[in-house]
N, C-alpha and C positions, 0 to 999 in steps of 0.2 A: 518588401516595401509595404507600408501601411496603406490598405485600400480604403480605410475609413468605414468599412462595412462591419456589421455585427455578425457574430458566429451563431450557427444553428446547433452544432454539436454542444451538448451540455444543457439544452433546454428541455424541460419537462413537457408533458403533453398539455398541461394547463398554460404554460408559457407559449407553446406553439399555437394554441387557440387564440391567445391574445395577439400574436403576430399576424395570423391570417385575418382576424377581425379588423385590426387596424389597417390592413391592406385591402379590405373589402372583398375578401375571398369567402367562399362557402365554408361553414364551420368544419365539415368533414375533411377539408384539405389538411387540417392539422394532423389527422391520423395518417393521411397519405405521406406527409412529410416525415413523420416519425418512422413509418415503415421503411422509407427510402434511406433514412439516416441509420437507424439502429439495427435493421435486419438486412438491408441490401448494401450498406456501407458505400454509398455512391460518393464519387469524388467531385461531382459538380451538380448544380441545380438543373442543368439541361438534361441530366439523366432521369429526372423525375417525370417520366413520359406520360403518366396518367393525370398529370396536372396540365391544364391548358397552357399553350405557349404564352398567352397574354398574362396569365397569373405567374408563370415562371419568370417572365420579364419583370413583373412587379417585385417579386421576391428577390431577384438578382440585383435590383437597383439598390437595395438596402442591406442584403444579407449574403453571406457565403457559407459554405459547408463548415470551414474552420479546421479541416484536417491538414496537418503538416507532417510530411514523412521524416523519419530520422535522417540526420545528416552524416552519421558515421555509425559503424558497428565493428565490434571485435569478437572474434570467434575463438572459443576455448577448445582445447584438444578433447574435452569431454562432451562437446556438443552444445554447451551453453553459449548464448549470444548476448552480448551487452550492446544496447542501442543508446545513442545520444540523440535526445529529442530537443528541439528548440522550444523555448517558452514564449508563447505569443500573446496570450491574453491574461497576464498576471495581475496581481493586486498587491497590497501592502508594500508599495514602493516599486513594484515591477510595472514598467510601462507596457503598452500593447505590443510593441516590438522591442523587447527588453534586452536582447543580446545575451540572455541567460539560457542555460541548458540544464536538463536533468538526465540521469541515467536510468534505464529500464532494462531488466534482465529476463530473457526468455530461457526457460529451463525445460527441455524435452527429457522425458524419462519413460521409455516404453510407450504404453498407451495413454500416458498422462503428459500434459504440457502446461506448465505453470508460468505465469507472468508475474514478476515482482515489480510493482509500480511505485512511483514516487508521488508524494503529495506536496512537497515543499522544495524550494531551492535552498539547500543547506538545512540546518536544524538548530533550534534553540536549546535542545536538551543537554548538549555538551557531555554526553557519556564518555568516560575516559577512554574506552576501548573502541570507539567508533570514528572512522575517518570522516564521515559526513559531519559530525559535530565539530570537528576541527575546522571545517569550512566556514562555520558561523551561519547565521540566518540571513537569507537574502530576499525572502518573500514566499507567500503562499501561492499555490497553483489554483486556478479556477477549475470548475468541473470540466470546462472545455479542455484545458491542458491535461487534466488527469485522464479523461476519456480518450484523448488523442493518442495516448501511449498504447491504447488497445485498438482504437479505430484505424490508426495508420501503421500498425504493426504488420510486417509482411506475412507473419504466421498467424494472423488474427483468427482464421478459420480453424486452426489446430488447437486453440486453447481449451483446456478443460478446467483450469483453476486460476484464480487471481488472488495474490496476496499483497496487501498494502504493507510491505516491509522494505520498501526502497528508501529513498532519501526523504527525511522529514518525519515528524510525529503526527499521525493522523488526527489525534484528538485536538491538536493545536490548530488544525484547519478543518474543524468538524463540519461546518456548514457545507463546504464543497465536497468533502468525502461522503457525507450523507446524500447529497444530491447525485453524486456519481454512482453510488451503490443503489440508489433508488432507480435510476435509469437502467442500470445493469440488470436489475431484478424485475422491473415492471413489465406487464404484458405488452405495453406499447413500445418498450425498449428492447434490450437484448433478451429479455424473458429468461434469464438465468435463475436457477435455484440459489437462494442465499447460502446453501451448503457448499457452493463452489467458490465462495469468497471468504477470505480471512483478513481481518483488520487487526493490526498490532497496536500496542500502546505501552508506554512506560507507566501509565496510570496518571491521568490528569483529573484533579478534583472537579466534580460537577460534570465535566465533559464526558468522562467515561460512563457515568450513569445515564446521561442523555443518549449516548450511542446505544447502550444496552436496551433502553426503553424504545428507541425509534428504529432500530435495525434488527434484523434476524440473522445477520451474517455471523460467522464464527468470530471469536475474539481470541487473540494471543497476547499474553502479558509478558513483557520483558522483565524477568525476575533477576537472574544472574547471581544472586545470593539471597538467602532468606534472613540474613542478619542486618537489621536496620542501619547500624553504624557503618558497616562495611559497604552496604548498598549506597549509602549517601556519599561515600568516597568514590565509588564507581559511577554513580548516577545521581547527579545533583537534584533530579526531580523527586527523589525520596523525601526531601524536606517538605515538599508541597502535598504529596500524597504517598504515605508509606505503603510498603508492600502489605503490611498487616491491614491497613484500611482498604486497600484494593481487594484483598481476598475476602474481607468482611462484606464488601459491596457485592462481589461475585456470588456469595452465598445466598443472596436474595433472588437469584435467577435460576431457572431450570435448565440444566445442561444434560439432562438424562435422555432427551429424545432427539430433536432435530439439530439444535445448536450445540457447537462444541467449544469448550474452553481449554486452552493450552497455555503452557508457560515456556518461554524461551530461556535457555540457560547456557550461556557461554562458559566453558570450563577453563579455568586458569590453574596451571599446575601448582599444587600445594597451597593454593589460596582459597578455593571454594569447592574443591572436588573430593574432599575427605569425608569421613564418617560423621564428624561434628555437623557439617552442613547437611549431610544426608538425613540425619535424625531430625534436624530442625525443619527441613523441607517437609518431611512426613508429618511432623507436628502442625506445621502451618497449614497444610492442605488437607488435613484429616476431615473426611466427610464430604469434601467437595469433589464432584464428578469432573475429572480433568485428566490431562496428560502432560508430561514434561518432555520437551525436546532438548536434548543436549547438543551443543554446537561447539565445534572446534574454534579456538581463538586463532585469528589470522593477524599476525603482527602488523602494526602500523608505525610509521616513523615517529620517534620522540616519545613513545609510550613503553615503559619498562614493565611489562606484564608477561609472565611466563605462560606458555601454552601447556595444557594438560596432555599427557600421553594417552595412547589408546587403551592401555591396561587400566589406568585409573578411571577413564571414562566408562569402560565396560563394567568395572566394579561398582561405580556409582549407579549406572543404569540397572544392573542386576539387583542391587540392594533396594533401590526405590521400588522397582517392580515387585519384588518379593514381599514388600511391606505395603502393598496396595496402591502405589502410585505408578500407573503405567508409564513407562519411560522408554524413549527411543534415542538413538544417536543419529542426528541428521547428517546425511551425506554432504560433504563439502563440494560445491560445484563452482566452476569458473574462477578458481583462485588464480590461475595463471594470467587472467585478463583483468584482475582486480574487480571481479563481479561477485565474490563470495560475501557472506554476511559481515557487515561492518566496514567494507572496503570502498563503498560507493562515494565518489566525490567529484564535483565539477568545479572545484575551487580555481584551478588553473585556467579552465576554459571560460569561466565567468569573470575572470580578473581583467 
């Protein structure tokens, strides 16, 4: 039920200072609120015990934390967990209580625990091989909704890495993605190193450059083929910003020290996993400090694309690595609960 109150999660320290100023509270209260939110992950304003009761009541009259727990989860035999989060504070057509949902995937792996977060309900990119694209675009998530996937995650304290590789194209919701990553990395926020966060993109003209200029997080580019005509068939976004333009832009940035650049490459049997593509990848990426992650294709309904077999993927990996492009094969996780790469969709739940 809509309380009519505003959310605290997703506000920067500057915005929290405005909140306390408007409520007549001491300026230092903003730092106290930020600590309770982003370091203690409190579930109610009443838990902010170093703020006076009078000021807590002032805050409660207009604001609430904004955390909403997942309403469902599915557990894979490999330990992966897919959560279904409600979307509460959306925009671009999403009302405050929108009745929409997004999927978020928690991936434990030894001493690492990665969370794959979503940034949109659906996606505009309509990549041929992606289930999310078949859902269509239903709206952007605010920073509140993006961060809620972390804040309200039962395993939040276990996380070591976050990847923006769930539903949606991060560069198509750049303001909110930048706000979320700022709070995740700021001293007043989660205080994570940017090296723990990777943001993916198909390549969006002007938006990708802005992200590279304003963020120090790792970047992962969805390549899937180095051939422009074939990529346009698989990924309509190629028309707006080609893979060649994307790589040319990346060459302007330093990936030799803290920040990492990677390319995601779903392998389709006999389509993009042979030597012609391998040689073109090497030519395209020559001189760029980067890595390539090969990904198994997971079939989706109504799409007639073949999956590459293990031997061809290993041959592609070995050839690229031998020719100076460090390449790995990403382990497929959560396929049995439709949590693997390209399978996320809430079309039925949002309908």
